[in-house]
Backbone bond lengths (Angstrom), bond angles and torsions (degrees), N, CA, C in turn:
res aa  C-N    CA-C-N  psi(-1)  N-CA   C-N-CA  omega(-1)  CA-C   N-CA-C  phi
1 X - - - 1.467 - - 1.522 109.72 -
2 X 1.316 117.12 135.26 1.457 121.85 -179.62 1.516 111.06 -65.56
3 X 1.330 115.89 147.86 1.461 122.75 177.65 1.516 108.90 -120.48
4 X 1.350 116.06 174.87 1.457 118.79 179.13 1.524 110.76 -67.60
5 X 1.350 116.84 -22.89 1.466 120.24 175.81 1.528 109.64 -66.40
6 X 1.339 115.98 -40.27 1.471 120.09 177.54 1.520 110.74 -63.73
7 X 1.319 116.12 -41.69 1.471 120.38 -179.68 1.523 109.65 -63.59
8 X 1.345 115.88 -44.75 1.462 120.19 -179.95 1.526 111.06 -59.68
9 X 1.341 115.89 -42.69 1.459 120.39 -178.58 1.523 111.52 -65.11
10 X 1.337 117.74 -47.19 1.458 122.00 -177.96 1.526 111.09 -69.06
11 X 1.316 117.29 -39.32 1.461 121.07 -177.98 1.527 112.85 -80.03
12 X 1.321 115.91 -17.57 1.456 119.41 179.52 1.511 113.42 76.12
13 X 1.333 115.50 33.84 1.462 120.30 177.21 1.525 108.43 -127.32
14 X 1.325 115.88 174.13 1.457 119.48 -179.23 1.531 111.34 -78.86
15 X 1.322 114.83 159.29 1.471 120.52 177.60 1.529 110.35 -62.47
16 X 1.341 116.53 -38.32 1.472 119.57 -178.98 1.526 111.55 -65.79
17 X 1.345 116.33 -32.79 1.469 119.62 178.09 1.522 110.56 -67.42
18 X 1.330 116.84 -40.75 1.470 120.99 177.61 1.526 109.72 -63.62
19 X 1.319 115.62 -45.20 1.466 119.61 -179.87 1.517 110.59 -60.88
20 X 1.341 116.18 -43.15 1.462 120.66 179.90 1.533 111.10 -65.18
21 X 1.311 117.01 -34.13 1.467 121.28 179.04 1.520 111.40 -62.58
22 X 1.344 116.13 -35.36 1.466 119.71 -179.60 1.523 112.49 -81.18
23 X 1.333 117.33 -36.86 1.466 120.34 -174.39 1.518 114.00 -92.10
24 X 1.329 116.89 -27.62 1.462 120.86 -178.81 1.524 109.74 -147.94
25 X 1.334 117.91 72.49 1.461 122.58 -174.85 1.516 114.28 -54.99
26 X 1.327 117.12 -30.64 1.450 120.07 -178.30 1.513 114.27 -66.16
27 X 1.341 116.35 -17.38 1.465 120.40 -178.61 1.527 112.57 -90.17
28 X 1.329 117.11 1.27 1.463 121.98 -177.77 1.530 109.26 -113.06
29 X 1.333 116.36 139.02 1.451 120.44 179.61 1.526 110.63 -59.11
30 X 1.323 117.77 141.43 1.472 121.43 -176.84 1.530 114.03 -52.80
31 X 1.328 117.61 -43.02 1.469 119.71 -178.34 1.522 110.89 -66.57
32 X 1.343 116.11 -39.02 1.463 120.23 178.42 1.524 110.16 -67.99
33 X 1.317 115.73 -40.04 1.462 120.56 179.01 1.531 110.41 -62.16
34 X 1.322 116.21 -42.54 1.470 120.16 179.08 1.529 110.73 -64.11
35 X 1.343 116.50 -40.48 1.456 121.03 178.81 1.529 111.17 -61.67
36 X 1.327 116.08 -46.12 1.466 120.74 -179.92 1.516 110.63 -65.78
37 X 1.335 116.19 -40.52 1.460 120.91 178.86 1.527 111.08 -60.82
38 X 1.333 116.08 -46.47 1.471 120.21 -179.51 1.523 111.14 -64.93
39 X 1.328 116.06 -39.42 1.461 120.35 179.60 1.528 110.73 -65.54
40 X 1.343 116.14 -40.93 1.467 120.48 179.03 1.517 110.67 -60.97
41 X 1.327 116.76 -39.32 1.465 120.47 178.42 1.520 111.20 -68.00
42 X 1.330 115.98 -42.25 1.466 119.75 -179.83 1.525 111.50 -61.86
43 X 1.319 115.96 -36.83 1.464 120.58 -178.80 1.525 112.06 -89.18
44 X 1.340 115.27 3.54 1.465 120.94 -179.44 1.529 111.33 58.39
45 X 1.326 114.96 39.16 1.459 120.20 -179.96 1.523 109.37 -90.19
46 X 1.301 115.65 97.69 1.470 121.47 179.12 1.526 109.39 -141.39
47 X 1.324 117.34 58.60 1.462 118.54 -174.77 1.518 115.05 -79.76
48 X 1.327 117.39 -18.65 1.457 117.95 -176.37 1.520 111.79 -153.30
49 X 1.299 115.34 179.68 1.458 121.24 -175.96 1.520 112.52 -67.58
50 X 1.332 116.95 -28.68 1.459 119.10 -178.96 1.524 111.46 -63.62
51 X 1.342 116.06 -41.10 1.457 119.03 178.92 1.520 110.78 -64.70
52 X 1.306 116.05 -42.31 1.458 120.36 -179.99 1.531 110.63 -65.97
53 X 1.340 115.89 -36.71 1.461 120.37 -179.05 1.527 111.34 -65.20
54 X 1.333 116.03 -35.77 1.454 118.90 -179.12 1.524 110.90 -64.78
55 X 1.319 116.35 -33.12 1.458 121.22 -177.88 1.530 111.60 -83.07
56 X 1.329 116.33 -44.38 1.468 120.31 -176.02 1.525 112.98 -86.07
57 X 1.355 116.30 -12.86 1.468 122.15 -176.18 1.530 111.67 68.55
58 X 1.343 117.07 15.77 1.455 121.77 177.72 1.527 109.34 -132.73
59 X 1.324 116.19 139.58 1.462 120.22 177.74 1.520 111.91 -93.87
60 X 1.348 115.83 -11.04 1.459 121.56 -175.95 1.532 110.96 55.39
61 X 1.331 114.65 40.38 1.461 122.17 179.25 1.524 109.70 -135.09
62 X 1.322 116.28 133.76 1.452 122.25 173.75 1.525 108.26 -111.92
63 X 1.323 116.08 158.17 1.462 121.24 173.77 1.521 109.07 -112.10
64 X 1.318 116.33 137.04 1.465 122.76 175.31 1.526 105.95 -115.33
65 X 1.332 116.22 109.97 1.460 120.99 -175.43 1.518 109.39 -115.52
66 X 1.322 116.44 122.47 1.462 121.00 -179.11 1.523 109.40 -114.13
67 X 1.313 116.53 147.33 1.456 120.38 -179.59 1.528 109.86 -60.47
68 X 1.317 115.46 145.29 1.468 121.23 -173.33 1.528 112.91 -57.23
69 X 1.338 117.50 -31.26 1.468 120.32 -178.42 1.521 112.38 -72.26
70 X 1.327 117.71 -16.16 1.458 121.37 179.79 1.539 111.41 -101.49
71 X 1.324 117.04 0.64 1.462 122.25 -177.50 1.524 109.68 -86.13
72 X 1.347 122.27 145.77 1.470 126.17 1.76 1.528 112.44 -78.91
73 X 1.311 115.43 133.95 1.457 121.44 -174.49 1.522 112.12 -65.35
74 X 1.324 117.47 -29.57 1.468 121.07 -177.44 1.527 111.42 -58.86
75 X 1.323 117.19 -36.71 1.465 120.88 -176.94 1.527 112.81 -98.11
76 X 1.324 117.58 2.79 1.457 120.95 179.89 1.533 109.29 -80.34
77 X 1.333 117.99 120.04 1.470 120.50 -175.14 1.526 114.55 -56.26
78 X 1.323 116.85 -33.35 1.465 120.99 -177.57 1.523 111.51 -91.55
79 X 1.330 116.67 -58.80 1.460 120.11 -175.52 1.522 112.77 -71.60
80 X 1.327 116.18 -24.46 1.465 119.24 176.31 1.515 111.69 -62.49
81 X 1.341 116.25 -37.90 1.465 120.47 178.37 1.525 111.30 -70.39
82 X 1.323 116.56 -36.08 1.464 120.20 176.72 1.520 109.96 -65.72
83 X 1.337 116.27 -44.34 1.465 120.62 179.04 1.521 110.80 -59.79
84 X 1.317 117.04 -42.39 1.464 120.73 179.36 1.532 111.00 -58.21
85 X 1.330 116.35 -41.18 1.462 120.71 178.24 1.526 110.96 -67.93
86 X 1.337 116.77 -40.70 1.468 121.04 178.80 1.523 110.46 -62.22
87 X 1.318 117.05 -44.49 1.471 121.38 178.85 1.525 110.61 -59.22
88 X 1.317 115.63 -44.70 1.465 120.54 -179.10 1.524 111.52 -61.94
89 X 1.323 117.05 -45.83 1.462 120.12 -174.23 1.531 113.02 -79.31
90 X 1.328 117.97 -26.60 1.465 119.43 173.98 1.517 110.32 -76.69
91 X 1.333 115.67 -42.78 1.459 120.03 179.92 1.509 112.30 -63.12
92 X 1.339 116.00 -33.34 1.459 120.34 179.73 1.511 112.77 -65.04
93 X 1.331 116.73 -18.90 1.465 120.88 178.33 1.522 111.87 -110.49
94 X 1.330 115.81 16.32 1.457 119.94 175.08 1.515 114.60 81.08
95 X 1.325 117.60 12.73 1.459 120.76 179.52 1.528 111.11 -95.86
96 X 1.316 115.75 149.34 1.457 121.26 174.21 1.523 108.89 -104.97
97 X 1.337 116.09 169.22 1.461 120.26 -173.50 1.523 110.49 -130.82
98 X 1.324 115.18 132.01 1.459 122.79 175.21 1.520 106.65 -103.37
99 X 1.337 117.98 122.30 1.465 122.07 -175.43 1.520 110.04 -111.97
100 X 1.329 115.79 132.42 1.458 120.19 -179.96 1.524 109.76 -153.31
101 X 1.326 115.77 165.62 1.462 120.67 173.10 1.516 108.12 -104.20
102 X 1.325 116.09 157.24 1.465 120.19 179.27 1.528 110.33 -62.42
103 X 1.332 116.07 -31.36 1.460 120.05 179.11 1.519 112.15 -65.23
104 X 1.329 115.83 -41.59 1.462 120.07 179.31 1.521 110.52 -65.69
105 X 1.329 116.87 -40.96 1.463 120.34 179.69 1.527 110.95 -63.24
106 X 1.323 116.36 -40.34 1.458 119.62 -178.83 1.524 110.32 -68.14
107 X 1.325 115.93 -38.38 1.463 120.31 -176.76 1.529 111.63 -68.72
108 X 1.314 116.18 -41.99 1.455 119.91 -175.58 1.528 112.87 -101.34
109 X 1.328 117.36 7.43 1.464 125.63 -178.79 1.520 110.91 70.25
110 X 1.307 114.69 165.67 1.460 121.21 -177.54 1.518 112.46 -75.13
111 X 1.307 117.30 -16.37 1.463 119.36 -171.79 1.520 113.31 -56.57
112 X 1.338 116.41 -40.99 1.458 119.88 -178.25 1.519 111.04 -57.48
113 X 1.333 116.53 -46.31 1.460 120.22 -178.70 1.527 111.50 -74.55
114 X 1.324 116.15 -42.60 1.464 119.07 -178.15 1.523 111.83 -63.64
115 X 1.332 116.72 -33.58 1.454 120.28 179.32 1.520 111.54 -68.07
116 X 1.322 115.17 -20.81 1.459 118.41 177.84 1.532 111.09 -74.97
117 X 1.329 116.04 -9.62 1.460 120.59 176.68 1.531 111.75 54.28
118 X 1.334 117.27 51.17 1.457 120.80 -179.93 1.522 109.91 -65.69
119 X 1.322 116.01 150.38 1.465 121.17 -178.65 1.524 112.41 -83.34
120 X 1.322 117.45 -19.59 1.453 120.28 -178.78 1.516 110.66 -169.83
121 X 1.339 116.39 161.98 1.465 121.58 -176.70 1.520 110.52 -132.80
122 X 1.335 115.79 135.07 1.463 122.06 172.25 1.524 107.19 -110.32
123 X 1.330 116.36 119.64 1.457 121.74 175.10 1.524 108.72 -98.44
124 X 1.330 116.96 123.82 1.461 121.43 178.48 1.525 109.64 -105.45
125 X 1.322 117.11 134.97 1.456 123.85 -178.33 1.527 110.01 72.28
126 X 1.322 116.22 -158.19 1.468 120.98 -175.84 1.533 111.46 -60.80
127 X 1.319 115.64 138.04 1.460 121.11 -179.61 1.521 109.80 -120.06
128 X 1.313 116.65 123.23 1.454 120.31 178.60 1.532 109.31 -68.77
129 X 1.329 117.94 128.70 1.467 121.83 -176.09 1.530 113.97 -52.58
130 X 1.338 117.52 -42.80 1.468 120.29 -178.62 1.523 111.01 -64.51
131 X 1.326 116.02 -38.90 1.454 120.25 -179.92 1.526 109.92 -67.18
132 X 1.326 115.75 -41.74 1.460 120.45 178.87 1.526 110.09 -62.03
133 X 1.317 116.80 -45.67 1.460 121.12 -178.20 1.523 112.43 -64.25
134 X 1.332 117.19 -29.83 1.466 120.16 179.47 1.514 111.36 -59.56
135 X 1.319 116.72 -35.28 1.465 120.25 179.11 1.523 111.73 -83.83
136 X 1.336 116.28 -40.84 1.459 119.55 -179.42 1.528 111.46 -61.93
137 X 1.337 117.06 -37.81 1.464 120.56 -179.99 1.524 112.06 -65.99
138 X 1.324 115.73 -22.24 1.466 120.26 178.57 1.530 111.18 -96.66
139 X 1.334 114.93 8.95 1.465 122.26 177.26 1.538 111.68 60.01
140 X 1.330 115.26 35.88 1.460 121.24 175.00 1.523 107.77 -93.72
141 X 1.337 119.06 122.22 1.464 121.49 -179.34 1.532 111.94 -55.81
142 X 1.328 115.82 137.39 1.465 121.57 -177.99 1.522 109.77 -131.08
143 X 1.338 116.01 142.78 1.462 122.26 173.11 1.530 107.95 -131.53
144 X 1.318 116.70 134.97 1.458 122.18 177.00 1.524 109.21 -100.65
145 X 1.323 116.70 135.47 1.463 121.76 178.33 1.523 109.29 -116.92
146 X 1.326 115.53 126.01 1.469 122.68 -178.46 1.526 110.97 61.31
147 X 1.308 115.13 34.44 1.460 122.06 179.63 1.523 108.09 -161.18
148 X 1.321 115.60 165.50 1.455 118.86 176.69 1.524 109.39 -148.53
149 X 1.309 115.90 145.04 1.461 121.71 -177.55 1.521 109.93 -100.75
150 X 1.324 115.42 153.88 1.463 119.79 175.23 1.518 110.17 -65.46
151 X 1.329 115.61 -23.80 1.463 120.47 175.41 1.527 107.35 -77.80
152 X 1.314 117.81 104.68 1.468 122.03 -172.93 1.518 113.23 -67.39
153 X 1.347 117.36 -11.19 1.458 119.76 -179.49 1.520 112.50 -80.51
154 X 1.327 116.94 -10.40 1.464 120.79 -178.98 1.529 109.26 -84.06
155 X 1.314 116.65 125.36 1.467 120.96 -179.30 1.527 110.73 -67.84
156 X 1.322 116.28 141.35 1.468 120.39 178.23 1.519 110.37 -141.81
157 X 1.336 114.72 151.02 1.454 122.27 177.81 1.523 108.11 -122.30
158 X 1.333 116.22 124.19 1.459 121.59 -176.88 1.521 110.46 -125.60
159 X 1.329 115.42 154.30 1.453 119.58 168.80 1.524 107.62 -88.87
160 X 1.307 117.84 152.68 1.468 122.07 -177.18 1.526 109.51 -76.88
161 X 1.338 115.55 80.90 1.465 120.70 -176.99 1.521 112.33 -61.01
162 X 1.327 117.17 -41.32 1.466 119.89 179.90 1.519 111.12 -64.87
163 X 1.320 115.52 -43.03 1.454 119.01 178.66 1.513 111.92 -66.08
164 X 1.344 116.72 -41.66 1.462 120.87 -178.05 1.512 112.86 -64.61
165 X 1.325 116.48 -50.38 1.465 120.06 179.25 1.524 109.95 -64.72
166 X 1.317 116.20 -37.93 1.465 120.15 178.20 1.517 112.06 -61.21
167 X 1.335 117.08 -39.90 1.464 121.55 178.69 1.525 111.17 -63.30
168 X 1.330 115.94 -38.73 1.469 120.44 179.49 1.524 110.47 -64.29
169 X 1.322 116.65 -48.61 1.463 120.02 -178.54 1.530 110.55 -65.39
170 X 1.320 117.43 -41.42 1.471 120.73 175.80 1.526 110.44 -54.15
171 X 1.319 114.82 -46.61 1.472 121.45 -177.66 1.533 110.99 -62.85
172 X 1.332 115.96 -46.01 1.467 119.76 -177.64 1.522 111.60 -67.31
173 X 1.313 116.94 -37.67 1.469 120.17 178.10 1.525 110.35 -64.20
174 X 1.331 116.26 -39.81 1.468 120.10 177.87 1.535 110.92 -64.50
175 X 1.342 115.66 -24.81 1.464 120.70 176.60 1.532 111.67 -86.80
176 X 1.343 115.53 12.80 1.470 123.70 174.83 1.528 113.84 75.66
177 X 1.311 118.55 17.71 1.465 120.48 176.07 1.515 109.61 -81.13
178 X 1.335 115.43 138.20 1.458 120.69 176.96 1.531 111.38 -125.13
179 X 1.308 116.52 -26.22 1.468 121.36 176.94 1.527 107.89 -100.78
180 X 1.321 115.51 94.72 1.464 121.46 -173.64 1.524 109.72 -116.13
181 X 1.323 115.47 125.99 1.459 120.99 179.15 1.523 111.18 -109.30
182 X 1.327 116.01 176.40 1.460 120.24 -179.08 1.532 110.72 -148.63
183 X 1.316 115.77 138.56 1.465 121.85 169.65 1.520 106.28 -113.51
184 X 1.332 115.11 115.95 1.455 120.81 -174.11 1.522 110.88 -102.96
185 X 1.311 115.89 127.47 1.454 120.28 179.88 1.515 111.94 -69.26
186 X 1.312 115.69 142.31 1.465 119.88 176.13 1.526 108.58 -80.16
187 X 1.341 114.25 73.50 1.458 119.68 177.06 1.526 107.39 -87.55
188 X 1.308 117.09 -153.33 1.457 119.83 173.02 1.520 107.97 -65.38
189 X 1.321 117.21 153.31 1.460 121.02 -179.70 1.516 110.81 -59.46
190 X 1.327 115.92 -34.09 1.462 121.55 -178.77 1.528 111.06 -62.63
191 X 1.326 117.09 -50.41 1.471 121.37 -179.27 1.526 110.73 -69.62
192 X 1.333 116.38 -41.01 1.462 120.47 178.61 1.534 110.25 -56.33
193 X 1.331 116.26 -48.10 1.465 120.48 -178.23 1.521 111.74 -63.55
194 X 1.329 116.74 -41.15 1.469 119.98 -178.87 1.526 111.33 -61.65
195 X 1.324 116.89 -45.59 1.467 119.93 -177.27 1.529 111.48 -74.92
196 X 1.320 116.83 -32.63 1.458 120.12 177.30 1.525 110.34 -65.50
197 X 1.312 116.90 -48.79 1.464 120.84 179.53 1.522 111.25 -63.98
198 X 1.331 116.54 -36.95 1.464 120.09 178.52 1.524 110.64 -62.52
199 X 1.338 116.92 -39.41 1.464 121.56 179.52 1.525 110.85 -65.66
200 X 1.317 116.35 -46.25 1.469 120.06 -179.85 1.522 111.38 -62.62
201 X 1.319 116.74 -41.50 1.470 121.05 179.46 1.527 111.26 -65.51
202 X 1.330 115.88 -37.56 1.465 119.56 -179.31 1.526 110.98 -67.49
203 X 1.329 116.74 -40.21 1.468 119.75 177.04 1.530 110.53 -65.01
204 X 1.314 115.84 -42.69 1.465 120.92 -179.13 1.526 110.84 -61.34
205 X 1.320 115.94 -34.82 1.460 121.33 179.64 1.529 111.25 -56.68
206 X 1.340 115.98 -34.18 1.463 120.40 -178.41 1.534 112.20 -103.92
207 X 1.323 116.51 8.38 1.454 119.92 179.27 1.512 112.82 69.47
208 X 1.314 117.86 27.60 1.461 122.18 -179.19 1.521 110.47 -93.87
209 X 1.326 115.28 148.51 1.461 121.28 -178.41 1.531 110.32 -82.40
210 X 1.317 115.83 137.10 1.467 120.59 175.12 1.524 107.91 -96.56
211 X 1.311 116.07 94.04 1.462 121.58 -175.74 1.527 110.44 -81.72
212 X 1.324 116.35 130.59 1.460 120.99 -178.90 1.525 111.63 -61.03
213 X 1.335 116.85 -33.36 1.467 119.62 -178.96 1.526 111.87 -71.22
214 X 1.317 116.90 -11.32 1.459 121.37 178.17 1.536 112.15 -98.71
215 X 1.341 116.68 -1.05 1.461 120.01 -176.32 1.525 110.66 -121.99
216 X 1.319 115.82 134.78 1.465 120.14 179.11 1.520 109.73 -155.85
217 X 1.325 115.47 157.29 1.467 121.57 176.47 1.520 108.80 -107.57
218 X 1.319 115.97 150.28 1.462 120.91 -179.57 1.519 109.50 -149.36
219 X 1.318 115.46 152.76 1.459 119.06 170.89 1.522 107.40 -64.39
220 X 1.317 116.64 148.09 1.469 120.15 -177.30 1.524 110.81 -79.04
221 X 1.345 115.20 59.34 1.460 122.47 176.51 1.517 108.38 -129.56
222 X 1.311 116.65 154.46 1.467 120.20 179.21 1.525 110.42 -63.73
223 X 1.325 116.73 -39.45 1.467 120.49 -177.84 1.522 111.89 -62.50
224 X 1.334 116.88 -50.96 1.463 119.60 -176.28 1.527 111.83 -70.52
225 X 1.325 116.35 -38.64 1.469 118.60 179.03 1.526 111.11 -69.01
226 X 1.327 117.77 -30.77 1.468 121.99 176.05 1.534 109.22 -61.30
227 X 1.332 116.63 -50.07 1.468 120.53 -179.15 1.523 111.62 -63.98
228 X 1.323 115.61 -40.03 1.468 119.52 -179.88 1.523 110.99 -65.99
229 X 1.328 116.74 -42.36 1.466 120.75 179.80 1.522 111.17 -67.00
230 X 1.322 116.56 -34.53 1.469 119.71 177.13 1.529 110.63 -61.69
231 X 1.327 116.34 -39.35 1.466 120.30 178.98 1.528 110.84 -64.93
232 X 1.328 117.05 -42.98 1.463 120.45 -177.37 1.528 111.32 -72.65
233 X 1.325 116.24 -47.58 1.468 120.43 -175.11 1.523 112.92 -78.86
234 X 1.326 116.60 -16.06 1.468 119.98 179.83 1.508 113.59 -89.50
235 X 1.329 117.22 4.35 1.459 121.11 -179.82 1.525 112.88 -73.74
236 X 1.326 115.03 175.09 1.477 120.63 -178.34 1.527 111.87 -64.91
237 X 1.318 116.53 -43.20 1.469 121.46 178.75 1.534 109.08 -126.44
238 X 1.321 117.25 77.89 1.461 120.77 -175.99 1.537 112.28 -71.13
239 X 1.291 117.72 157.90 1.466 120.76 178.03 1.533 109.99 -67.82
240 X 1.308 116.37 156.18 1.472 119.74 177.70 1.523 111.26 -92.60
241 X 1.329 116.42 -6.71 1.462 121.13 177.43 1.526 109.11 -145.57
242 X 1.317 115.60 144.24 1.454 120.93 -177.32 1.530 109.03 -131.91
243 X 1.336 115.27 118.56 1.463 121.51 177.43 1.526 108.19 -91.46
244 X 1.322 117.00 125.27 1.467 121.24 177.88 1.527 108.55 -112.44
245 X 1.325 116.26 135.59 1.459 118.62 -171.75 1.524 114.28 -87.06
246 X 1.323 117.96 7.40 1.461 120.61 160.05 1.521 108.81 -158.36
247 X 1.317 117.25 169.66 1.464 121.29 -172.03 1.522 112.83 -72.14
248 X 1.329 117.71 -32.89 1.463 120.54 177.97 1.521 110.38 -61.75
249 X 1.328 116.15 -41.69 1.464 120.75 177.60 1.523 110.13 -64.26
250 X 1.329 117.10 -38.63 1.466 121.08 179.45 1.527 110.75 -63.19
251 X 1.327 117.30 -38.55 1.473 120.49 177.96 1.527 109.70 -61.99
252 X 1.332 116.97 -45.69 1.460 120.35 177.88 1.517 112.21 -61.60
253 X 1.339 116.74 -37.86 1.466 121.13 -179.87 1.525 111.18 -67.51
254 X 1.326 116.65 -39.44 1.469 120.12 178.58 1.526 110.65 -65.40
255 X 1.338 116.43 -40.78 1.469 120.11 177.13 1.528 110.05 -62.48
256 X 1.320 116.63 -38.76 1.467 120.74 179.18 1.529 110.66 -64.88
257 X 1.324 116.30 -44.50 1.468 120.36 179.23 1.527 110.67 -59.23
258 X 1.338 115.87 -44.63 1.468 119.50 179.66 1.532 111.36 -62.35
259 X 1.334 116.28 -40.59 1.471 119.64 -178.28 1.528 111.51 -67.67
260 X 1.335 116.65 -24.73 1.475 121.20 178.19 1.527 111.99 -89.52
261 X 1.323 116.04 1.78 1.458 119.96 179.62 1.512 113.66 80.24
262 X 1.334 117.31 18.27 1.465 121.41 179.64 1.522 110.24 -94.50
263 X 1.314 115.09 143.52 1.453 120.13 177.61 1.538 109.59 -92.13
264 X 1.325 114.60 139.03 1.472 120.95 176.98 1.528 107.81 -115.57
265 X 1.336 118.18 116.38 1.468 128.81 11.25 1.518 114.84 -100.32
266 X 1.339 118.47 8.60 1.463 120.16 -175.04 1.507 114.44 -55.56
267 X 1.350 116.92 -47.76 1.461 120.99 -179.93 1.525 112.44 -95.36
268 X 1.311 116.10 -33.47 1.462 119.97 179.63 1.529 109.67 -148.43
269 X 1.317 115.67 128.83 1.460 120.95 176.15 1.526 108.31 -88.03
270 X 1.319 116.96 138.33 1.464 121.12 -178.31 1.524 109.56 -130.46
271 X 1.331 115.65 131.53 1.466 119.84 179.20 1.525 110.55 -122.89
272 X 1.339 115.24 156.30 1.462 121.23 178.31 1.514 111.12 -116.25
273 X 1.335 114.18 -168.68 1.460 120.38 178.88 1.524 108.18 -151.12
274 X 1.308 117.22 129.38 1.480 127.46 177.75 1.528 111.79 123.56
275 X 1.367 116.03 -28.82 1.465 120.45 -177.32 1.530 110.69 55.89
276 X 1.318 115.59 50.34 1.456 122.05 179.65 1.522 110.62 -84.45
277 X 1.315 116.23 178.80 1.468 121.44 -179.90 1.525 111.60 -64.94
278 X 1.338 117.66 -17.96 1.460 120.60 178.31 1.525 111.53 -62.56
279 X 1.319 116.60 -27.53 1.467 121.12 -173.94 1.525 112.55 -60.72
280 X 1.309 116.84 -40.57 1.463 120.09 -177.54 1.524 111.91 -94.87
281 X 1.348 116.92 -5.87 1.463 120.29 177.82 1.522 110.85 -90.00
282 X 1.334 115.79 -9.30 1.462 121.59 -176.66 1.533 109.98 -98.93
283 X 1.327 115.69 157.82 1.472 120.97 176.67 1.513 108.82 -125.04
284 X 1.344 119.62 116.45 1.466 125.53 -0.96 1.538 111.55 -75.37
285 X 1.325 115.31 161.43 1.459 120.31 178.30 1.526 109.33 -61.00
286 X 1.330 116.18 143.85 1.460 121.20 -168.72 1.528 113.13 -91.94
287 X 1.328 115.53 128.04 1.465 121.33 168.81 1.523 106.66 -70.36
288 X 1.323 117.52 126.65 1.462 119.49 -171.78 1.517 111.61 -146.87
289 X 1.331 115.58 157.24 1.458 121.85 175.32 1.529 108.61 -85.37
290 X 1.309 115.92 123.45 1.461 120.21 175.55 1.524 107.87 -79.58
291 X 1.341 116.26 112.55 1.469 121.25 -177.21 1.527 112.05 -78.46
292 X 1.340 116.51 -2.25 1.464 121.16 178.05 1.529 110.77 59.56
293 X 1.335 114.94 52.24 1.460 120.59 -177.05 1.533 112.16 -63.07
294 X 1.313 116.78 -29.91 1.464 119.66 179.18 1.537 110.44 -61.03
295 X 1.337 115.68 -45.88 1.465 119.35 178.95 1.526 111.62 -69.86
296 X 1.328 117.68 -29.48 1.461 120.31 177.29 1.529 110.60 -63.93
297 X 1.344 115.56 -45.51 1.459 119.83 178.44 1.513 111.76 -63.69
298 X 1.325 116.24 -42.91 1.466 120.97 -179.44 1.524 110.69 -64.01
299 X 1.337 116.98 -40.60 1.465 121.17 -179.48 1.525 110.85 -65.99
300 X 1.333 116.77 -37.44 1.466 120.65 179.34 1.524 110.71 -63.96
301 X 1.330 116.84 -45.48 1.464 121.08 179.21 1.524 110.35 -64.54
302 X 1.323 116.48 -40.40 1.461 120.98 179.74 1.536 110.61 -61.58
303 X 1.337 116.42 -42.07 1.466 120.85 177.31 1.527 111.11 -58.97
304 X 1.343 116.73 -41.59 1.462 120.18 -179.14 1.529 111.35 -64.34
305 X 1.318 116.33 -47.67 1.463 119.74 -178.75 1.531 111.22 -63.19
306 X 1.325 116.45 -37.94 1.470 119.25 179.54 1.531 110.88 -65.24
307 X 1.321 116.71 -37.22 1.465 120.22 177.79 1.525 111.22 -69.34
308 X 1.335 116.64 -41.58 1.460 120.96 179.63 1.524 110.99 -61.86
309 X 1.321 115.16 -37.47 1.469 119.99 -178.77 1.524 112.51 -80.67
310 X 1.338 116.23 0.30 1.461 120.03 175.80 1.512 114.45 78.12
311 X 1.333 116.79 18.99 1.462 119.66 -179.64 1.526 110.69 -72.79
312 X 1.292 116.15 140.44 1.460 120.64 176.21 1.522 108.61 -79.43
313 X 1.326 116.19 120.01 1.463 121.58 -175.70 1.525 109.21 -102.46
314 X 1.319 115.61 115.03 1.463 120.35 -177.10 1.529 111.99 -82.88
315 X 1.330 116.52 -35.81 1.463 121.00 179.14 1.519 108.61 -110.68
316 X 1.336 117.64 111.83 1.457 120.44 -173.82 1.531 112.81 -92.73
317 X 1.319 117.78 -5.74 1.464 120.83 177.96 1.519 110.30 -119.01
318 X 1.330 115.59 122.07 1.467 121.54 177.12 1.520 107.72 -106.26
319 X 1.339 116.59 120.01 1.466 121.25 178.46 1.521 109.05 -105.41
320 X 1.324 115.60 116.71 1.465 121.44 -175.92 1.528 110.21 -88.50
321 X 1.306 116.17 131.30 1.467 120.99 -177.15 1.529 112.26 -69.82
322 X 1.322 114.72 151.41 1.462 122.06 -179.66 1.528 110.11 -112.34
323 X 1.323 115.41 168.45 1.470 120.99 173.42 1.525 108.46 -148.56
324 X 1.319 116.19 148.62 1.455 121.02 -179.93 1.530 109.13 -90.41
325 X 1.336 115.03 129.87 1.465 120.94 178.14 1.527 107.65 -108.04
326 X 1.327 114.87 112.03 1.467 120.36 -175.68 1.519 111.35 -82.29
327 X 1.336 115.13 129.23 1.472 121.33 174.04 1.527 108.11 -135.37
328 X 1.327 118.10 -160.26 1.468 121.20 -169.16 1.536 115.78 -78.45
329 X 1.353 118.28 -22.10 1.477 119.64 -170.81 1.524 114.01 -69.97
330 X 1.353 116.88 -12.74 1.467 118.40 179.03 1.515 111.49 -130.90
């Protein structure tokens, strides 16, 4: 089997130049790169993806970068499902995936990832502007998931927050609830604002009052949402229904209701958002908005491939529809 030493000898260049051509093609002169590429083909030197990438100009690798506060993504009820869909749809086209957190990239600098010459990047959750620009300046296709950039040219995939929250309030009103509260997760400001405004608009639709004592923000943890729900439900006139903007918060709220001696849903109806595996692991099972994470992941991958293929994209924001999944908690 041919080696890089054979390529160097036949091409008349140094071994280090051949090695650099495979690991960092941009550092090699175009004519030299073409010579090495042709020699590698003649010698049938194709032992790994790096050699193929030098010839095709593609590494067939995407990066999935999630904000440090949402890491590890594997155990994240929301982003873990999106990642699973991304893995499936990239793997189905022969692509591999590099997974990292924004914190790791900042700590070890961008060089490690950039040297991998990824074909595209998916940013999940909040994206730091400087980090985003580092890829855009290198003309690397980028897609934002559950986030949006002020730069309207950047593709983004969102769940229909207004539709999802609206479906929850519609459902609770049909169940004769009039005093409806909300515990809002301290997610990115962008997502927080979307779901907050959606809640206020939904109440206004039915002429219901948005009472400040019924609304609170909490970290998306069971501990913090438990304490927050205790404050809301332990009041003199607590709401009869509580909308939680993710399933982890809903679990904390249900635990709080139980500790206060309240029955769910008899005394207070509680809903979640995301329709994660937590919904059926809790007692009672949680009524939740299905954010359609599978379609979010698929849409993100589709955006990347369309950019790589040079397709002109007229609509840069894909909003994935939601549906309410009814269970026992409401």
